[in-house]
N, C-alpha and C positions, 0 to 999 in steps of 0.2 A: 496528657492525651487529652485533646478539646475536647468544651461538652462535643461540641458537633460529632466528635469522632465516639464521642461516649454512645451520644444515641443512634449514631451508624450500627456499631458492635453491639448494640441493645438490641435493635431492629434484627440483624442477623444473630443476638439466640434466639428469637422470638420465631425468627423465620424458622429456625432448622427443627426446634420442640413443636410448632405448628404442620411442618411438612413430615414430620417424622409422627405425629397422630394420625395425619390422614391418611400418608401412606399406612399404617399402621391398622385404621377402621376395611382398607379394603384385602388388606390380609388375613383381617377375625373371620370377613366375609367369605374365605375360599374354598375351608371345612377341610385344613390341612391338617394332618396327624404330628408334621412336623414340617421344620424348616432346613434338615439336612437332606441335602444333597441337592436346591433345585436354588436358580436365581432369586425368588422373588425367598426364600428363606434369606440367604443371605444378604438379602438385602434389609431381610424384617431386622436383622441383627446388627449390619449398619445402622439401620436410622436409631433403633434403642440409643443404639451407644453413642451413634454422637449426639441425640438426643441429653443423653444422662452426661453428655461430657455439657454440654451448654448450660445445662443447669449448676454445675461445678463454682460455689463458694456464690452463687448466684444474690444474697443479701449483700457479700458484701460491693460487688460490681455496684448496682444497684446504689447505694447510699456512695459510691463513687461517683456514679452520676449523676446523682442529684446534687451531693455538693459541687460537682462541676456546672451545673445548669444554676447556682446561685440562689436556688426556688426556696419560698419565703411564705407561711412559717415552716420549721422544719417537722415538728411536732405530729403533723396527720402523716406524712410521708416516712417519718421514720415509722410511725405506730403500726403504716400499712407493710411496710417493706420489712418488717416484723413477724407478719401474717404470712407473707410470699417466702418467708424465711423456713417456713415449716411448715408448705405444701409443699416446695421445692426438696426438701429433706425428703419427705413422707413419700412425692412422684418419683426421686431417686433411689428409696429402699425399695420399691416395688420394680422401676424398670432392674435396678439388680439382682433382685430375687428372678424377675425373668431371662436376665443373660444368663443365671449362672445356672441352668439346667441343661441337661446334655438335649434337649430337643422340645423347639415353643411351637407349639400346634394353636392353629387359628384361632380353637375356645379358649388360650391362655391367652390370647391377645387380646378377644375381645372381655374376657375378665378382667382385663388390666385399663380398654381404652372405658371402663364402667366405670374404674375405681373412682373414689369417690375423691381420692387426691388426686388422681389427673387431674379429675374436672375443674375440681377449686381453682387446680392451679394453671389452666386453662384460661378458666375466667379474670384471676387476677392477671395473668396477662394481658388479656382481650383489655384492661382494663389499664393499666399502666402504657401498653400503646395508647392508647385515646387521648389520654392523657398528654403523653410524650407530644403529641401529634399538635395539641391546642400550643403547649410550647414553643413548638419550630415560630 
């Protein structure tokens, strides 16, 4: 995979995560007791599932991106990737907990959206996205 393909893949993963968060903000505001039996509820599960998959092995993926871009010095990148790895792991645990529920209410999603783990991850991704923009 080339450096350009790595950055494109990173952008796609970040887009999936951001789109999921934006959809879930709207879902949380609807006051639904359950996701069962509605198109919006089905979409909520789909967005959560896509976000979960986009976060899989995120730290290793970022390490590969950094290697292909040939950035120096590596130490600050590796240190921040370790932060992202932890935040992604924690956010995934929260997402997977919600996905494991038989019914996903708007209130549950609102609590997920407010989770410090998810917010930390989003902030991490905004920073990484901005850094990669300057390196293109």
